[in-house]
Every structure is written in structure tokens, then in C-alpha cells.
Backbone bond lengths (Angstrom), bond angles and torsions (degrees), N, CA, C in turn:
res aa  C-N    CA-C-N  psi(-1)  N-CA   C-N-CA  omega(-1)  CA-C   N-CA-C  phi
1 X - - - 1.470 - - 1.519 109.21 -
2 X 1.299 116.78 135.44 1.466 121.07 -176.36 1.521 111.01 -76.10
3 X 1.324 115.10 131.90 1.453 119.67 179.77 1.519 111.13 -77.39
4 X 1.304 117.04 141.97 1.473 120.69 179.46 1.512 111.78 -75.14
5 X 1.347 116.49 -16.75 1.465 120.56 179.89 1.504 113.23 77.40
6 X 1.299 116.29 5.18 1.462 120.55 -178.60 1.526 110.40 -87.38
7 X 1.338 116.81 129.97 1.468 121.85 -178.94 1.520 110.09 -82.04
8 X 1.324 115.71 126.44 1.455 120.70 -179.27 1.515 109.15 -99.35
9 X 1.357 117.98 124.22 1.454 122.93 179.09 1.522 109.27 -98.14
10 X 1.321 115.57 123.56 1.449 120.89 -179.41 1.524 110.70 -96.09
11 X 1.317 116.67 140.91 1.458 121.66 176.31 1.520 109.28 -71.10
12 X 1.352 114.89 133.46 1.458 118.48 -178.77 1.519 110.71 -69.53
13 X 1.345 115.26 158.67 1.460 119.77 178.14 1.524 111.67 -61.18
14 X 1.368 115.88 -36.33 1.459 119.30 179.27 1.519 111.34 -60.72
15 X 1.353 115.19 -41.73 1.462 119.05 -179.58 1.529 111.44 -70.16
16 X 1.334 115.60 -32.83 1.460 119.20 -179.21 1.517 112.42 -67.61
17 X 1.327 116.47 -35.55 1.458 120.31 -172.01 1.530 113.72 -111.11
18 X 1.336 118.62 17.09 1.460 121.72 173.79 1.521 108.88 -123.57
19 X 1.316 115.24 148.36 1.460 120.42 179.45 1.522 109.73 -91.96
20 X 1.324 115.84 169.38 1.462 120.41 176.01 1.518 110.52 -61.11
21 X 1.338 116.79 -35.98 1.466 121.43 177.90 1.524 110.88 -61.90
22 X 1.350 116.40 -40.93 1.465 120.80 177.77 1.523 110.83 -62.93
23 X 1.327 115.23 -42.81 1.471 119.04 -177.46 1.523 111.76 -67.68
24 X 1.349 116.74 -37.18 1.464 119.79 177.74 1.522 110.83 -68.36
25 X 1.338 115.90 -37.97 1.464 119.95 179.88 1.521 111.03 -64.28
26 X 1.340 116.14 -33.38 1.462 120.22 -179.60 1.520 111.76 -64.99
27 X 1.351 115.57 -24.64 1.464 119.41 -179.40 1.524 112.78 -82.90
28 X 1.338 117.53 -13.63 1.462 120.71 -177.35 1.522 111.09 -70.96
29 X 1.350 114.96 153.58 1.457 119.82 176.99 1.526 109.66 -65.85
30 X 1.312 115.49 139.99 1.454 120.57 -179.93 1.520 110.17 -121.03
31 X 1.305 115.42 152.40 1.466 121.14 176.60 1.522 108.15 -85.43
32 X 1.336 115.33 128.49 1.461 120.73 -178.37 1.524 109.64 -123.31
33 X 1.309 116.78 144.55 1.459 121.23 173.25 1.521 107.83 -87.80
34 X 1.337 115.61 113.66 1.465 121.18 -175.33 1.520 109.42 -115.49
35 X 1.341 118.48 135.91 1.472 120.93 177.81 1.532 111.22 -56.08
36 X 1.320 116.65 138.10 1.459 121.24 -179.43 1.527 111.15 -57.92
37 X 1.333 116.71 -33.05 1.463 120.95 -177.82 1.523 112.92 -67.38
38 X 1.335 116.56 -17.65 1.469 119.93 -179.44 1.526 112.24 -94.22
39 X 1.349 116.89 -1.47 1.466 121.00 -179.05 1.520 109.64 -102.90
40 X 1.323 116.60 119.49 1.458 122.14 -176.47 1.527 110.36 -107.72
41 X 1.345 118.55 147.79 1.472 120.76 -179.63 1.524 111.90 -66.22
42 X 1.308 115.47 152.53 1.466 122.40 178.17 1.527 109.43 -65.11
43 X 1.317 117.00 138.99 1.461 121.30 -178.65 1.533 110.26 -62.60
44 X 1.332 116.18 129.58 1.470 122.64 -179.88 1.531 112.02 57.93
45 X 1.324 115.71 36.09 1.469 120.04 179.38 1.530 109.66 -58.88
46 X 1.347 118.39 120.86 1.472 120.12 -173.16 1.526 114.80 -81.97
47 X 1.324 117.21 -12.43 1.460 120.12 -175.29 1.527 109.98 -98.03
48 X 1.336 115.60 127.74 1.458 120.78 -177.67 1.527 111.00 -77.01
49 X 1.321 115.13 144.34 1.463 120.99 173.51 1.522 106.47 -109.50
50 X 1.342 115.80 107.50 1.458 121.15 -173.42 1.523 110.94 -109.19
51 X 1.327 115.51 140.39 1.467 120.51 175.73 1.523 109.74 -84.35
52 X 1.332 115.31 62.63 1.462 120.39 -178.71 1.526 110.47 -97.48
53 X 1.318 116.11 -170.62 1.461 120.78 -177.67 1.526 111.37 -61.02
54 X 1.328 116.04 -40.65 1.466 119.68 179.86 1.526 110.90 -63.20
55 X 1.338 116.48 -37.25 1.466 119.67 178.84 1.524 110.65 -66.65
56 X 1.337 116.70 -40.10 1.462 119.37 178.86 1.533 110.88 -62.53
57 X 1.343 116.51 -37.30 1.465 120.52 177.58 1.527 110.65 -66.57
58 X 1.335 116.01 -39.64 1.462 120.01 178.16 1.522 110.66 -65.08
59 X 1.331 116.36 -41.12 1.466 120.33 178.56 1.523 111.01 -62.50
60 X 1.338 117.19 -39.99 1.461 120.98 177.09 1.525 110.88 -62.46
61 X 1.333 115.90 -40.62 1.465 120.64 179.02 1.526 110.76 -64.47
62 X 1.328 115.79 -43.35 1.475 120.38 178.98 1.521 110.10 -63.88
63 X 1.309 116.61 -39.00 1.468 121.02 179.46 1.530 110.80 -62.53
64 X 1.335 116.29 -36.06 1.465 120.74 -177.94 1.533 113.13 -83.96
65 X 1.333 115.32 -45.93 1.454 118.79 -170.02 1.536 114.05 -117.30
66 X 1.335 117.11 -6.99 1.449 119.86 -174.99 1.517 111.29 82.94
67 X 1.311 117.67 -178.43 1.465 122.75 177.46 1.523 107.88 -83.42
68 X 1.327 116.94 113.81 1.463 121.20 -173.40 1.525 112.55 -82.20
69 X 1.337 116.90 -29.62 1.471 120.49 -179.81 1.531 108.56 -113.42
70 X 1.324 118.48 117.42 1.469 120.36 -177.16 1.531 112.08 -62.05
71 X 1.326 115.44 147.26 1.455 120.84 173.46 1.528 108.63 -78.05
72 X 1.320 115.90 170.23 1.465 121.29 174.42 1.525 107.65 -120.41
73 X 1.318 116.61 132.64 1.463 121.00 179.92 1.521 108.92 -139.78
74 X 1.314 115.79 163.54 1.461 120.45 175.20 1.527 108.15 -126.98
75 X 1.332 117.77 152.72 1.461 119.72 -179.74 1.528 111.04 -59.17
76 X 1.327 116.45 136.36 1.462 122.71 177.91 1.527 107.96 -96.23
77 X 1.339 118.70 122.40 1.467 120.63 -179.24 1.527 112.80 -56.08
78 X 1.335 117.03 -24.91 1.466 121.03 -178.71 1.525 112.56 -90.56
79 X 1.332 116.04 4.78 1.454 119.96 179.83 1.515 111.81 113.32
80 X 1.317 116.73 144.75 1.454 120.90 -179.15 1.513 111.71 75.11
81 X 1.326 115.03 -150.60 1.466 120.39 -175.78 1.527 110.36 -139.14
82 X 1.330 115.75 147.05 1.456 121.40 176.67 1.525 108.33 -99.04
83 X 1.334 116.41 122.18 1.459 120.47 178.62 1.526 110.28 -66.65
84 X 1.311 116.34 132.32 1.454 121.47 175.00 1.530 108.96 -101.70
85 X 1.302 116.52 -44.45 1.468 120.99 172.01 1.530 107.56 -139.32
86 X 1.341 115.73 148.33 1.456 119.34 179.34 1.511 114.30 112.36
87 X 1.354 117.29 19.74 1.466 120.13 -179.14 1.535 111.58 -64.26
88 X 1.327 117.15 -39.29 1.470 120.16 179.18 1.534 110.36 -69.25
89 X 1.332 116.87 -38.77 1.457 119.84 177.41 1.532 110.78 -65.64
90 X 1.318 116.07 -34.79 1.464 120.74 177.53 1.521 110.17 -63.72
91 X 1.336 116.84 -46.80 1.464 120.59 179.93 1.529 110.70 -66.05
92 X 1.337 116.80 -40.90 1.461 120.41 178.66 1.528 110.36 -61.96
93 X 1.326 116.72 -37.35 1.467 120.46 178.12 1.517 110.77 -65.20
94 X 1.343 116.65 -38.72 1.463 120.15 176.32 1.523 110.62 -61.46
95 X 1.334 115.85 -48.35 1.466 120.42 -178.92 1.527 111.52 -64.18
96 X 1.329 116.42 -29.74 1.463 120.90 -179.28 1.525 111.96 -81.60
97 X 1.324 116.83 -3.80 1.467 120.20 178.98 1.512 114.00 80.15
98 X 1.336 117.67 19.23 1.464 120.98 179.11 1.530 109.31 -79.92
99 X 1.318 115.97 156.16 1.465 121.09 177.87 1.520 112.06 -104.44
100 X 1.328 116.55 -25.75 1.460 121.00 179.94 1.522 109.54 -134.05
101 X 1.326 116.18 169.15 1.461 121.19 172.65 1.519 108.64 -148.02
102 X 1.349 117.68 153.01 1.467 120.00 179.87 1.528 111.34 -72.88
103 X 1.319 115.10 133.99 1.472 120.60 -175.56 1.520 109.63 -140.78
104 X 1.312 116.17 139.88 1.465 122.16 169.07 1.523 106.80 -96.10
105 X 1.318 117.23 118.57 1.467 121.27 178.68 1.520 108.03 -91.15
106 X 1.317 115.74 123.81 1.465 121.15 -174.85 1.520 109.58 -130.85
107 X 1.302 116.46 137.89 1.463 121.33 176.17 1.527 108.43 -79.35
108 X 1.328 117.12 110.78 1.464 122.38 -177.88 1.518 109.42 -134.08
109 X 1.334 116.35 135.70 1.460 117.86 172.73 1.526 108.37 -81.57
110 X 1.330 117.38 179.39 1.465 120.66 -173.34 1.524 112.74 -59.93
111 X 1.331 117.62 -45.12 1.465 120.63 -177.27 1.517 111.77 -65.73
112 X 1.324 116.50 -47.07 1.467 120.23 179.90 1.525 110.77 -63.38
113 X 1.338 116.36 -37.80 1.470 120.14 179.47 1.524 111.11 -64.79
114 X 1.324 117.29 -40.76 1.468 120.89 178.84 1.524 110.29 -62.16
115 X 1.336 116.96 -43.45 1.464 120.36 -178.68 1.530 110.93 -62.86
116 X 1.318 116.96 -43.23 1.468 120.29 179.18 1.522 110.21 -66.11
117 X 1.339 116.41 -44.24 1.464 121.15 -178.18 1.522 111.56 -61.22
118 X 1.328 117.40 -48.13 1.462 121.10 -177.42 1.530 110.84 -67.11
119 X 1.331 116.91 -47.94 1.467 120.15 -176.62 1.526 111.86 -62.51
120 X 1.319 117.30 -36.94 1.463 119.69 -178.38 1.518 111.64 -70.70
121 X 1.338 117.88 -25.86 1.465 120.86 -178.47 1.517 113.32 -93.34
122 X 1.328 118.18 -24.86 1.461 120.55 -179.46 1.526 111.98 -68.75
123 X 1.334 117.44 -10.92 1.460 120.38 178.28 1.519 111.96 -78.42
124 X 1.340 117.31 -11.09 1.455 120.38 -178.50 1.517 110.67 -65.80
125 X 1.342 115.37 153.12 1.462 120.68 -174.99 1.522 112.18 -76.13
126 X 1.333 117.61 -42.91 1.463 121.51 -177.26 1.525 110.28 -110.83
127 X 1.321 115.69 108.97 1.468 121.23 -179.91 1.520 108.28 -124.72
128 X 1.314 117.08 127.76 1.454 121.21 179.31 1.528 110.30 -71.80
129 X 1.338 117.93 151.94 1.465 120.18 176.88 1.521 112.83 -54.64
130 X 1.334 118.11 -40.33 1.466 120.78 -179.84 1.522 110.98 -64.68
131 X 1.342 117.26 -38.41 1.464 120.84 178.36 1.522 110.33 -64.14
132 X 1.343 115.24 -45.57 1.458 119.76 179.77 1.529 110.62 -63.56
133 X 1.331 116.51 -39.68 1.465 121.19 -177.93 1.529 111.52 -60.72
134 X 1.324 116.94 -52.59 1.463 120.07 -177.57 1.525 111.20 -71.20
135 X 1.331 117.62 -31.93 1.468 120.52 177.38 1.529 110.49 -65.46
136 X 1.336 116.65 -46.23 1.468 119.96 177.93 1.524 110.61 -60.66
137 X 1.329 116.57 -42.37 1.460 120.28 -178.40 1.529 111.14 -62.82
138 X 1.345 116.09 -45.85 1.464 119.95 -179.50 1.527 111.35 -64.23
139 X 1.333 115.88 -42.38 1.461 118.81 -178.75 1.523 110.86 -67.34
140 X 1.330 117.54 -40.60 1.458 120.64 -179.92 1.523 111.01 -61.96
141 X 1.329 116.73 -41.92 1.471 120.23 179.28 1.526 110.61 -63.81
142 X 1.346 116.73 -40.03 1.465 120.03 178.50 1.525 110.84 -66.63
143 X 1.335 116.67 -39.55 1.464 120.39 -179.25 1.524 111.54 -67.32
144 X 1.331 117.04 -34.26 1.470 120.20 179.57 1.520 111.34 -63.01
145 X 1.338 116.23 -29.28 1.459 119.71 179.04 1.521 112.06 -70.06
146 X 1.340 116.80 -13.65 1.450 119.89 -179.08 1.518 112.69 -67.40
147 X 1.310 116.99 -13.36 1.463 119.72 177.77 1.511 111.95 -60.73
148 X 1.341 115.85 -24.21 1.464 119.76 178.63 1.516 110.95 -121.24
149 X 1.353 116.97 18.68 1.453 121.51 -176.44 1.523 110.40 -122.87
150 X 1.320 115.93 145.39 1.463 120.66 174.71 1.524 111.07 -137.36
151 X 1.334 117.45 18.23 1.467 119.51 -172.48 1.522 113.70 -118.75
152 X 1.357 118.21 22.79 1.459 118.30 -178.42 1.519 109.77 -94.02
153 X 1.322 118.74 -86.33 1.458 120.16 176.14 1.507 108.95 -138.42
154 X 1.317 115.61 161.56 1.467 119.85 -179.16 1.516 110.95 -59.22
155 X 1.327 116.26 -42.81 1.465 120.11 -177.85 1.514 110.26 -61.67
156 X 1.351 115.46 -41.67 1.454 118.97 -177.54 1.520 111.03 -69.22
157 X 1.341 117.04 -39.28 1.459 119.83 177.05 1.516 109.62 -62.92
158 X 1.324 116.94 -39.08 1.459 120.86 178.39 1.506 111.48 -59.65
159 X 1.354 117.09 -41.82 1.455 120.68 178.16 1.516 110.41 -60.70
160 X 1.335 115.57 -40.73 1.449 118.76 -177.93 1.523 110.77 -62.53
161 X 1.338 115.78 -39.66 1.454 120.11 -179.16 1.518 111.88 -70.98
162 X 1.333 116.88 -23.18 1.460 119.91 178.76 1.524 111.85 -69.37
163 X 1.324 117.26 -16.98 1.453 120.61 -179.72 1.507 114.24 78.72
164 X 1.331 118.60 13.61 1.460 121.02 178.51 1.517 110.26 -77.96
165 X 1.335 115.14 154.45 1.448 119.61 175.47 1.522 109.29 -78.18
166 X 1.340 115.12 149.63 1.464 120.22 -176.47 1.523 111.74 -58.04
167 X 1.342 117.75 -40.72 1.467 119.96 -177.22 1.523 111.58 -67.11
168 X 1.344 117.38 -30.49 1.468 120.42 176.88 1.528 110.58 -69.88
169 X 1.338 115.93 -41.24 1.461 120.54 179.04 1.521 110.02 -65.31
170 X 1.338 116.19 -42.66 1.465 120.70 179.64 1.524 110.46 -60.27
171 X 1.331 116.86 -44.83 1.469 120.80 -179.77 1.532 110.44 -59.80
172 X 1.324 117.25 -41.50 1.465 120.99 178.71 1.530 110.53 -64.25
173 X 1.321 116.42 -43.04 1.462 120.57 -175.29 1.522 112.53 -67.30
174 X 1.337 117.62 -35.99 1.468 120.29 -176.85 1.527 112.11 -94.91
175 X 1.327 117.29 -0.84 1.456 120.63 176.82 1.513 114.09 70.86
176 X 1.328 117.11 31.68 1.463 122.44 178.93 1.528 108.72 -123.64
177 X 1.325 116.16 160.03 1.465 118.92 173.85 1.525 109.02 -72.18
178 X 1.323 115.28 158.69 1.463 119.54 179.31 1.524 110.66 -60.93
179 X 1.332 117.13 -40.04 1.463 120.53 179.38 1.523 111.79 -64.88
180 X 1.334 116.62 -38.46 1.456 120.08 179.84 1.529 110.58 -65.73
181 X 1.320 116.63 -40.96 1.466 120.51 177.71 1.532 109.72 -61.08
182 X 1.337 116.36 -42.49 1.468 120.27 179.25 1.529 111.21 -64.37
183 X 1.340 116.59 -37.09 1.472 119.89 177.55 1.524 110.59 -61.69
184 X 1.321 115.21 -44.48 1.466 118.52 -179.94 1.535 110.81 -63.08
185 X 1.320 117.13 -45.65 1.460 120.05 -177.33 1.528 110.95 -62.60
186 X 1.340 117.76 -34.01 1.461 120.96 177.79 1.527 111.92 -62.33
187 X 1.333 117.13 -26.02 1.459 119.99 -179.54 1.524 111.83 -61.03
188 X 1.335 117.10 -22.74 1.465 119.68 179.97 1.528 111.28 -68.48
189 X 1.343 117.78 -10.57 1.464 121.86 177.91 1.528 111.92 -88.39
190 X 1.335 117.33 -3.91 1.464 120.48 179.24 1.523 110.55 -79.45
191 X 1.330 116.68 148.27 1.464 120.38 173.66 1.526 107.69 -69.32
192 X 1.325 118.30 154.12 1.470 121.42 -173.72 1.522 115.22 -51.54
193 X 1.337 118.09 -42.67 1.467 119.45 -176.71 1.525 112.53 -65.89
194 X 1.335 116.92 -37.06 1.468 119.53 176.32 1.522 110.60 -69.36
195 X 1.329 116.04 -40.14 1.467 119.67 179.86 1.522 110.61 -64.48
196 X 1.327 116.84 -36.45 1.466 119.86 176.33 1.525 111.21 -62.06
197 X 1.330 116.54 -36.67 1.463 120.18 179.42 1.531 111.03 -67.37
198 X 1.331 116.69 -30.49 1.466 119.74 175.28 1.528 109.39 -68.60
199 X 1.322 117.04 -43.73 1.469 121.11 178.08 1.529 111.06 -61.55
200 X 1.323 115.89 -34.91 1.473 120.90 -178.20 1.522 112.27 -85.41
201 X 1.340 117.11 4.75 1.469 123.90 178.34 1.527 112.60 64.81
202 X 1.322 116.70 23.10 1.459 120.16 175.43 1.534 110.52 -84.02
203 X 1.322 116.31 -24.39 1.466 122.43 175.08 1.528 107.19 -127.90
204 X 1.327 116.29 130.22 1.465 120.88 -178.86 1.527 110.73 -76.36
205 X 1.323 115.85 165.54 1.465 121.41 -174.88 1.524 112.41 -61.40
206 X 1.345 117.93 -46.75 1.466 119.70 -175.68 1.529 113.20 -65.17
207 X 1.346 119.67 -45.87 1.469 118.81 174.18 1.532 111.82 -61.36
208 X 1.329 116.56 -38.57 1.465 120.25 179.90 1.528 110.70 -62.57
209 X 1.323 116.23 -38.53 1.471 120.38 177.43 1.528 110.61 -59.31
210 X 1.329 116.75 -44.78 1.471 120.49 179.25 1.524 110.85 -64.95
211 X 1.326 117.45 -39.81 1.468 121.17 -178.64 1.525 111.83 -68.11
212 X 1.324 117.18 -22.70 1.466 120.03 -178.64 1.525 112.26 -66.17
213 X 1.338 117.40 -15.95 1.465 120.75 179.53 1.530 111.95 -85.22
214 X 1.331 117.06 -8.28 1.461 119.97 176.40 1.523 109.43 -73.04
215 X 1.326 115.92 149.10 1.465 119.80 175.56 1.528 108.52 -64.02
216 X 1.319 115.85 156.98 1.463 120.44 -176.99 1.532 111.29 -58.46
217 X 1.325 117.40 -42.10 1.475 119.55 -179.76 1.531 111.05 -67.70
218 X 1.335 116.27 -32.85 1.470 119.71 176.86 1.535 110.32 -67.93
219 X 1.330 116.20 -37.31 1.459 119.19 178.29 1.534 110.68 -63.71
220 X 1.323 116.55 -40.08 1.468 119.96 178.22 1.530 110.41 -65.39
221 X 1.339 117.01 -39.34 1.470 120.55 177.80 1.526 110.70 -66.98
222 X 1.334 116.13 -35.45 1.461 120.09 178.46 1.526 110.72 -63.87
223 X 1.318 116.86 -38.39 1.467 120.34 177.50 1.530 110.72 -58.92
224 X 1.330 116.31 -39.69 1.467 120.13 177.91 1.530 110.59 -65.95
225 X 1.341 116.52 -41.24 1.466 120.83 179.70 1.532 110.69 -65.63
226 X 1.324 116.34 -40.17 1.463 120.79 178.56 1.528 110.78 -63.99
227 X 1.328 115.60 -39.97 1.461 119.72 178.91 1.522 110.84 -68.05
228 X 1.333 115.79 -39.25 1.463 120.47 -179.27 1.528 111.65 -65.75
229 X 1.324 116.34 -40.84 1.466 120.90 -177.01 1.525 112.74 -94.96
230 X 1.336 116.40 -3.10 1.467 120.89 -179.02 1.521 111.01 50.96
231 X 1.323 114.94 52.31 1.464 120.60 -177.86 1.526 109.68 -149.21
232 X 1.323 115.90 155.15 1.463 121.59 173.36 1.525 108.18 -117.12
233 X 1.324 118.04 149.58 1.469 120.53 -174.53 1.528 113.85 -72.80
234 X 1.323 115.28 137.56 1.463 121.23 170.82 1.525 107.72 -78.89
235 X 1.322 116.86 178.06 1.461 120.30 -180.00 1.525 110.36 -62.98
236 X 1.319 117.92 -46.56 1.473 120.43 -178.43 1.528 110.82 -63.98
237 X 1.331 117.33 -38.49 1.460 119.86 178.16 1.526 110.96 -66.82
238 X 1.330 116.54 -41.45 1.463 120.35 179.11 1.527 110.76 -63.49
239 X 1.320 116.66 -37.59 1.472 120.04 178.91 1.519 111.09 -66.28
240 X 1.342 116.99 -38.38 1.462 119.53 177.83 1.523 111.78 -70.20
241 X 1.321 116.64 -36.84 1.467 120.00 175.92 1.529 110.01 -61.34
242 X 1.325 116.11 -42.40 1.466 120.63 177.94 1.526 110.85 -62.85
243 X 1.333 117.26 -43.12 1.473 121.81 -179.25 1.533 110.66 -62.96
244 X 1.338 116.54 -46.16 1.468 119.79 178.29 1.537 110.60 -61.18
245 X 1.327 116.83 -38.30 1.461 120.96 179.52 1.522 111.15 -64.24
246 X 1.328 116.49 -45.34 1.465 120.76 -179.09 1.522 111.81 -65.34
247 X 1.342 115.80 -29.85 1.475 120.27 178.72 1.527 112.20 -86.06
248 X 1.332 117.27 -5.42 1.456 120.97 178.84 1.515 114.11 79.24
249 X 1.351 116.86 22.01 1.470 120.66 -177.06 1.525 113.33 -116.39
250 X 1.323 117.17 13.60 1.464 119.13 -177.15 1.523 110.17 -87.09
251 X 1.315 115.53 107.14 1.462 122.34 179.18 1.530 109.25 -115.56
252 X 1.342 118.11 165.64 1.464 120.03 176.36 1.531 112.31 -56.51
253 X 1.353 117.30 -35.67 1.466 119.78 179.10 1.523 111.20 -66.21
254 X 1.324 116.74 -40.94 1.462 120.81 178.14 1.521 109.84 -63.58
255 X 1.325 116.53 -41.74 1.469 120.23 179.03 1.526 110.84 -60.88
256 X 1.313 116.87 -46.45 1.463 120.25 -179.51 1.522 111.30 -63.20
257 X 1.359 116.10 -38.61 1.460 120.11 179.59 1.526 110.61 -63.13
258 X 1.330 116.49 -42.58 1.466 120.48 -179.83 1.523 110.60 -68.65
259 X 1.325 116.34 -42.71 1.463 119.86 -176.23 1.528 112.66 -72.64
260 X 1.338 116.82 -18.79 1.470 119.96 179.92 1.521 112.76 -86.82
261 X 1.337 116.22 -5.07 1.459 119.73 179.67 1.527 110.85 -63.08
262 X 1.318 114.70 145.26 1.462 119.40 177.11 1.514 108.59 -80.79
263 X 1.313 115.60 121.21 1.462 119.84 -178.61 1.519 111.13 -76.50
264 X 1.312 115.06 152.88 1.458 120.16 174.57 1.526 108.82 -63.08
265 X 1.320 115.20 145.18 1.462 118.74 -179.74 1.523 109.90 -62.27
266 X 1.308 114.93 138.33 1.461 120.85 -179.59 1.521 108.98 -127.51
267 X 1.324 115.17 156.39 1.464 119.82 174.22 1.512 108.32 -66.62
268 X 1.309 115.97 138.84 1.461 119.48 173.21 1.516 108.48 -65.75
269 X 1.308 114.65 138.55 1.453 118.75 -179.10 1.522 109.50 -118.42
270 X 1.318 115.36 140.27 1.449 121.56 175.81 1.522 107.65 -119.05
271 X 1.315 116.69 122.72 1.449 120.85 -179.30 1.524 109.09 -112.12
272 X 1.311 115.55 122.54 1.461 121.33 177.70 1.521 108.47 -115.11
273 X 1.319 116.95 115.89 1.456 120.72 179.95 1.527 110.49 -80.51
274 X 1.326 115.32 162.49 1.467 120.10 177.79 1.519 110.49 -59.89
275 X 1.338 115.78 -36.02 1.461 120.48 -179.67 1.527 111.19 -62.66
276 X 1.361 115.93 -38.01 1.465 120.22 179.04 1.524 110.80 -68.95
277 X 1.332 115.93 -41.82 1.467 120.41 -175.92 1.523 113.33 -77.11
278 X 1.334 116.13 -24.39 1.454 120.43 -171.56 1.527 113.68 -54.41
279 X 1.341 117.27 -36.53 1.470 119.62 -175.57 1.527 112.49 -70.44
280 X 1.345 117.87 -12.09 1.465 120.84 -179.76 1.527 112.32 -97.65
281 X 1.337 117.32 -1.13 1.461 120.05 -176.17 1.530 110.23 -129.70
282 X 1.319 116.67 157.06 1.473 120.00 174.57 1.529 110.40 -59.04
283 X 1.313 116.83 152.24 1.464 121.22 -175.24 1.521 112.95 -64.38
284 X 1.339 117.08 -24.29 1.471 118.97 -177.57 1.527 113.02 -84.59
285 X 1.341 117.66 1.71 1.469 120.79 179.11 1.525 109.81 -76.89
286 X 1.342 115.63 130.20 1.461 120.90 174.21 1.528 108.87 -82.93
287 X 1.358 118.62 162.86 1.464 120.12 175.83 1.528 112.79 -53.57
288 X 1.349 116.84 -37.77 1.462 120.15 179.86 1.524 110.67 -65.81
289 X 1.332 116.40 -41.75 1.461 120.73 179.47 1.526 110.40 -65.19
290 X 1.335 117.03 -39.04 1.462 120.11 177.95 1.525 110.77 -63.54
291 X 1.348 116.21 -42.61 1.463 120.53 179.96 1.530 110.82 -62.52
292 X 1.331 116.48 -44.16 1.472 120.15 179.64 1.534 110.73 -61.74
293 X 1.320 116.73 -40.35 1.468 120.98 -179.69 1.521 110.82 -66.12
294 X 1.342 116.56 -42.37 1.466 120.90 179.82 1.527 110.54 -62.76
295 X 1.332 116.59 -42.53 1.472 120.57 179.26 1.525 110.19 -61.44
296 X 1.330 117.17 -43.23 1.465 120.54 179.35 1.530 111.44 -63.15
297 X 1.335 116.58 -40.49 1.464 120.64 178.95 1.525 111.18 -64.81
298 X 1.346 116.74 -41.35 1.465 120.54 179.42 1.528 111.01 -66.73
299 X 1.331 116.39 -39.19 1.463 119.68 178.24 1.529 110.78 -64.48
300 X 1.351 116.53 -40.70 1.469 120.06 178.12 1.525 110.70 -65.05
301 X 1.338 115.86 -39.53 1.475 120.44 178.89 1.529 110.51 -64.65
302 X 1.344 116.08 -40.81 1.464 120.15 179.34 1.534 111.38 -64.46
303 X 1.344 116.75 -41.31 1.464 120.10 178.15 1.521 110.81 -63.82
304 X 1.327 117.08 -39.22 1.457 121.40 178.57 1.522 111.03 -62.70
305 X 1.332 116.41 -41.21 1.469 120.72 178.77 1.522 111.25 -63.76
306 X 1.336 115.42 -40.91 1.466 119.41 179.88 1.532 110.90 -63.54
307 X 1.339 115.82 -40.87 1.464 118.78 178.77 1.529 111.62 -64.46
308 X 1.329 116.16 -38.87 1.455 120.11 179.36 1.519 111.36 -66.10
309 X 1.339 117.54 -36.57 1.453 121.70 -179.83 1.526 111.46 -71.51
310 X 1.333 117.60 -27.64 1.466 121.12 -178.29 1.523 112.28 -80.19
311 X 1.325 117.25 -14.66 1.465 119.65 179.97 1.523 112.50 -72.98
């Protein structure tokens, strides 16, 4: 019998015995237990992973209950996976002696990965100025690429169609003014030692913003002047340093002269971070609840002092 030459395609057994619902479910992202050794940190990750008290508490939690919220990673072309979110959980798992952790593997290009990485970390309670600075910068650069992109998220595409500038959208998303976001991003122009002083609250944000306009070599010379005079620049001093730099007259002698000035007397300030206060309050206390409790304690202490003085 002569063959028709027509190729007959047979339905696979899998297709015969699975429903459309089964096939759609197979396409959904799944949580996988991946060895810690196969998870690599995100390139230029701006958020520090510190072995501090909070990390030790997280490690204890992981040791008892495991990692409750899966990390997000993307395939690494060089092997393994690049963590997009979950760097602290990864470190806590290491400290807890775990070998694997739950991870959602997601196909993300560089821009989409940056947006997920930054947004997932900006929710943290304690963020250093340097972390915020580099995070804002990375996110802004990724958002600017959206001018020629339509494959990120519906919300992001909607922003693009609104005709807003990326920096305006970023300011709205992070709950900061546009000027404040720009101040933070300028901090990335500081040399590491000056930026560390901002993180350590030795230099305030506004003076640091002004100092970021100094040339890198001028910033290094300023560090020497600050060490020599045992002083840090106020806002007015930082503005004058910037002005001298822009005019081409900023020399080490000028820096020392400015830094040796006697500052106007200021009220002593005491700054207590949430991390410092946390050990004195129950874990379920919010920052607002802690503040309200502290105010009540101070008011009670003040009333007690008044009664003692009236005796």
C-alpha cells in the first residue's frame, strides 16, 4: 500500500492525562531548597550584611523554625544562582548551620533584578545613609532604562506612560522629597572614609551633601585637616569649602583655617536608634509605641523631681 507521506503527531501520555489547570500550575514559580554554596551575592549589593545582635537573633530563629520567607534568586550564567533578595537570610542560615534555604528562582534581567533587590531591602527598619544612597542610585538608573522598556511590571509601564521623570517617581515610591533623594544620591560621590563618617553620624547629611562636590583629592586633604583640628565641618563650613573648591582656591591651608574656627555653641544632642532601644522593650513594640512609652516615663520622672523639690 502506498504511503501518503504525511507525518502523524501523537499526543503524549502527559498531555492525555493532565488538565489545562495542571499544565498552567506547572508554569508557576516554585519554592526550591537550594544549597547555600550555590547562592551568590548580588553584584554591587548596596546593603551591608552585618553579624550584629539582630543577625544573631535571626540566626536563632532560623535554627528553630527555618527560613520562613523564601529568598529570590536568578540563574547565574557562570553557575549557581545570584541572590536578588534574602542576603541576610542567607547569612543567618550559614550561622545556623543550615546547608540549604528555600528560594524562588525567577528569570530577571539586570534592571528588573535591581528593582526587586532595592525594593525588598528598603522595607528594613535600620538603613545606613550609604546603603540608601547607593540603593537610590541603582534604582534610579534602572528606572531610567524604562524609557525604552515595556517588559517590567504593569505599574512601571503605567508610570512611563504618565510622562513623569524617573527621579519624581522614585521620590514618590520611597516617600522622600525629590531634593532629599538627590542629596542621598550625591553621597555616592564621597570617598569611603567620609561616607563612613556619615554612617557613624559624625557628619550630618546636609554638610555631607555639600562636601560631595569637592574633588576626590580635596576630600582626602579635608580628612587630614579634620584630623589635625579634631573637628568635623558644620553646614556653613561645608558650603564655604564647596565654594572655595568651585573657585579653584581650596588648599590644605584654607581647609585647616576653616576647620579651626570656633563653632557657635550648640545644644548637646543625644541620638538613640531603634536598635539601641530595642533591647529594653518587648519585641512586639513598634518604634511609635517605644517613643510613647519613653515620653510617659520622662513625664513621670519630671513629676517625681518636682515633688522632691517641693518638699
